[in-house]
C-alpha positions in Angstrom: 6.8 24.1 -74.3 9.3 22.8 -71.4 10.2 19.0 -71.7 10.0 16.2 -69.1 13.6 16.7 -68.5 13.5 20.5 -67.7 10.7 19.9 -64.9 12.8 17.4 -63.6 15.9 19.8 -63.4 13.7 22.4 -62.0 12.2 20.5 -59.3 15.7 19.3 -58.1 17.0 22.6 -57.9 13.7 23.6 -55.9 14.3 20.7 -53.6 18.0 21.4 -53.2 17.2 25.0 -51.9 15.0 23.4 -49.3 17.6 21.1 -48.0 19.8 23.6 -47.4 17.2 25.9 -45.4 16.0 22.8 -43.4 19.7 21.9 -43.0 20.6 25.8 -41.6 17.5 25.5 -39.5 18.4 22.4 -37.6 22.3 23.5 -37.3 21.2 26.3 -35.4 18.9 24.4 -33.0 21.6 21.7 -32.6 24.0 24.6 -31.8 21.6 25.9 -29.6 21.2 22.7 -27.5 24.7 22.2 -27.2 25.3 25.6 -25.6 22.5 24.8 -22.9 24.1 21.5 -22.2 27.5 23.0 -21.8 28.8 20.7 -24.5 30.5 23.6 -25.9 32.6 24.2 -23.0 29.6 26.8 -21.0 28.5 25.2 -17.5 24.5 24.8 -17.4 24.6 25.7 -13.7 25.5 29.3 -13.1 28.6 30.0 -11.0 27.6 31.6 -7.7 28.9 33.1 -4.7 27.3 33.5 -0.9 28.1 36.1 1.8 26.9 36.1 5.0 25.6 39.0 7.4 24.8 39.9 11.1 22.4 42.4 12.2 21.3 43.2 16.0 19.4 45.6 17.7 18.7 46.1 21.5 15.7 47.6 23.0 14.6 47.8 26.8 11.6 45.5 27.8 8.3 46.9 27.8 6.4 43.8 29.3 7.4 41.4 32.2 6.0 38.2 32.5 5.1 36.5 35.7 3.7 32.9 36.5 2.5 31.0 39.4 0.5 28.0 40.6 -2.4 27.6 43.1 -2.6 23.9 44.5 -4.6 22.6 47.4 -5.3 19.1 48.9 -8.5 17.9 50.5 -10.5 14.5 51.1 -12.9 15.8 48.1 -12.5 17.4 44.8 -15.2 20.1 45.7 -13.6 21.3 48.9 -9.9 21.3 46.9 -11.3 23.3 44.4 -13.0 25.5 46.8 -9.4 25.9 48.2 -8.1 26.9 45.0 -11.1 29.2 44.5 -10.2 31.0 47.5 -6.6 32.1 47.0 -7.4 33.0 43.4 -9.5 35.7 44.3 -7.1 37.0 46.5 -4.3 37.0 43.9 -6.9 38.8 40.8 -8.1 41.0 43.3 -4.6 42.1 44.1 -3.5 42.3 40.7 -6.7 44.2 40.1 -5.3 46.9 42.3 -2.0 47.0 40.8 -3.7 48.2 37.2 -3.4 44.3 35.6 -6.1 44.4 33.3 -8.1 41.1 32.8 -6.9 40.3 29.2 -3.5 40.0 30.5 -4.0 37.4 33.0 -4.5 33.9 31.4 -5.0 30.5 33.0 -2.6 28.3 31.5 -3.6 25.0 33.0 -6.3 23.7 35.8 -6.4 20.2 37.0 -7.4 18.0 40.1 -5.8 14.4 40.7 -6.4 11.5 43.3 -3.6 11.0 45.7 -3.0 7.6 46.4 -1.3 5.8 49.2 -0.2 1.8 49.5 -1.4 0.0 52.1 -1.5 -3.4 53.5 -4.0 -4.7 55.7 -2.9 -6.8 58.9 -3.6 -10.6 58.5 -5.3 -12.5 61.5 -3.5 -14.0 64.1 -2.5 -17.4 64.0 -3.5 -19.9 66.8 -0.7 -21.3 69.1 -2.8 -24.2 70.9 -5.6 -24.5 73.3 -5.4 -23.5 76.6 -7.0 -25.3 80.0 -10.6 -25.3 80.4 -12.0 -22.0 81.0 -8.5 -20.7 79.4 -7.9 -18.6 76.6 -6.1 -19.6 73.4 -2.4 -18.4 72.9 -1.4 -16.5 69.6 1.3 -15.0 68.3 1.3 -10.7 67.1 -0.7 -9.7 64.1 1.7 -9.6 61.1 1.3 -8.2 57.4 1.1 -10.1 54.2 1.0 -8.9 50.4 -0.7 -7.7 48.2 -0.7 -4.4 49.1 -3.9 -2.3 48.0 -3.9 1.3 46.4 -6.1 3.6 48.7 -7.5 7.0 47.4 -6.6 9.4 50.2 -7.6 12.7 49.0 -7.1 14.9 45.8 -5.0 18.0 44.9 -6.3 20.7 42.6 -4.1 22.7 40.9 -4.2 25.9 38.4 -1.5 27.9 36.5 -2.1 31.4 35.9 0.0 33.7 33.6 0.5 37.3 34.2 1.3 40.1 31.4 2.7 43.2 33.7 2.7 46.3 31.3 4.2 48.7 33.8 7.8 46.9 34.2 8.6 49.1 37.0 5.7 47.7 39.4 7.1 43.7 38.4 9.1 43.3 42.0 5.6 44.9 44.1 3.7 42.8 42.5 5.8 39.3 42.9 5.7 40.5 46.5 1.8 41.0 46.6 1.2 37.8 45.1 3.4 35.7 47.6 1.6 37.2 50.4 -1.8 35.6 49.0 -0.7 32.2 49.2 0.1 31.2 45.7 3.1 28.7 45.0 5.8 28.3 42.4 5.9 32.1 41.9 8.4 32.1 39.1 9.5 35.9 37.3 9.6 38.3 36.2 10.8 37.4 32.3 11.5 40.9 30.5 10.6 40.8 27.3 9.1 43.3 24.3 5.8 43.0 23.6 5.7 43.2 20.1 9.1 42.0 18.3 8.5 42.2 15.0 9.5 46.0 14.0 12.8 45.3 16.1 13.0 41.8 13.5 12.9 44.0 10.7 15.9 46.5 11.9 18.2 43.3 12.6 17.2 41.9 9.1 17.9 45.0 7.3 21.3 45.6 9.1 22.1 41.9 8.2 21.4 42.2 4.4 23.5 45.5 4.0 26.3 43.9 5.6 26.0 41.1 3.3 25.5 43.4 0.5 28.7 45.4 1.1 30.7 42.4 1.3 29.3 40.9 -2.0 29.9 44.6 -3.8 33.6 44.4 -2.2 34.5 41.0 -3.0 33.1 41.0 -6.3 35.3 44.2 -7.1 38.5 42.4 -6.2 37.6 39.2 -8.0 37.1 41.5 -11.7 33.3 39.9 -11.4 29.9 40.9 -11.8 27.0 40.0 -9.4 23.9 38.6 -11.4 20.4 37.9 -9.9 19.9 36.6 -6.0 20.2 32.6 -6.1 18.7 32.0 -2.8 18.1 33.8 0.5 18.4 32.1 3.9 17.8 33.8 7.2 18.8 32.2 11.1 18.4 34.0 14.2 16.1 36.5 14.8 14.9 35.9 18.0 15.5 37.8 21.3 18.6 37.3 23.6 17.6 38.7 27.2 20.1 40.2 28.7 17.9 41.6 31.7 18.3 40.0 34.8 17.9 36.6 35.4 14.2 35.4 36.3 13.2 35.2 40.1 11.8 32.1 41.8 9.9 32.2 44.9 8.1 29.9 46.8 5.1 31.7 47.9 6.8 33.2 50.8 10.1 34.4 49.8 9.5 37.7 48.8 11.5 39.4 45.6 13.1 42.4 45.6 10.7 45.5 45.1 12.7 47.0 42.2 14.4 44.6 39.6 16.6 45.7 36.9 15.6 45.2 33.6 18.5 45.8 31.5 18.2 44.9 27.5 17.0 42.6 25.2 18.8 42.0 22.0 17.4 40.9 18.7 19.4 39.6 16.3 19.2 38.3 12.6 21.9 36.1 10.0 21.5 35.8 7.0 23.0 34.4 3.8 22.9 35.6 0.5 23.9 33.6 -2.8 24.5 35.8 -5.8 24.8 34.6 -9.3 28.0 35.8 -10.7 29.0 36.8 -14.5 
């Protein structure tokens, strides 16, 4: 039979082996953590490099927008609004003859408000004295004294309308016709792309391709490899209008029947940041 002393030696041996195993385990863990926190000379934050790219797409505008206002003054709100409605009907009837659909005519704002005027009432004449029996009292001329008061002199009714013209060749003629109906503050035409999302995507792809090409070329020159994309940023992606400037009319000055549309340019500028290794 094993003696007590032999059993103690076996237990010490097993404990020693377990201690070696635990020490090795903790050493691996500590080494891993040190590597993560860059205590062994490696950076915890990956090294990155950024590249920019620019893309643009041009297209001929396919819609034109025209804005105008109808405004009328009168002694009552009802009469002012009736005056606006009369001119509005003339304008809408004209737009229908030019093939403009109801869905492309939108009221942007409608309002009415009172017109005020400050007035001062004449103060009573001041007697200068008493005349002879049967005579008249001498006075001086009437004069004005404060305070003045605000008086409503009438009302203004107003309505603003935006029109989308899909046949852009008719834009000039439509402006001429609207001017003849009695509208005011006639603005336009503004030539635009009706659905620019496809063009925005094309411009973005060009910008990304340019940034990628720069990244590949520079990585080769530096002798590094590109890792995953760390960040992406885009700016621009809005149309730049190179069409003829919008015209403004007072309602009597006619716009030219033919207005050059020019081209609109949609741009995109991107920045791509890569990790390098």
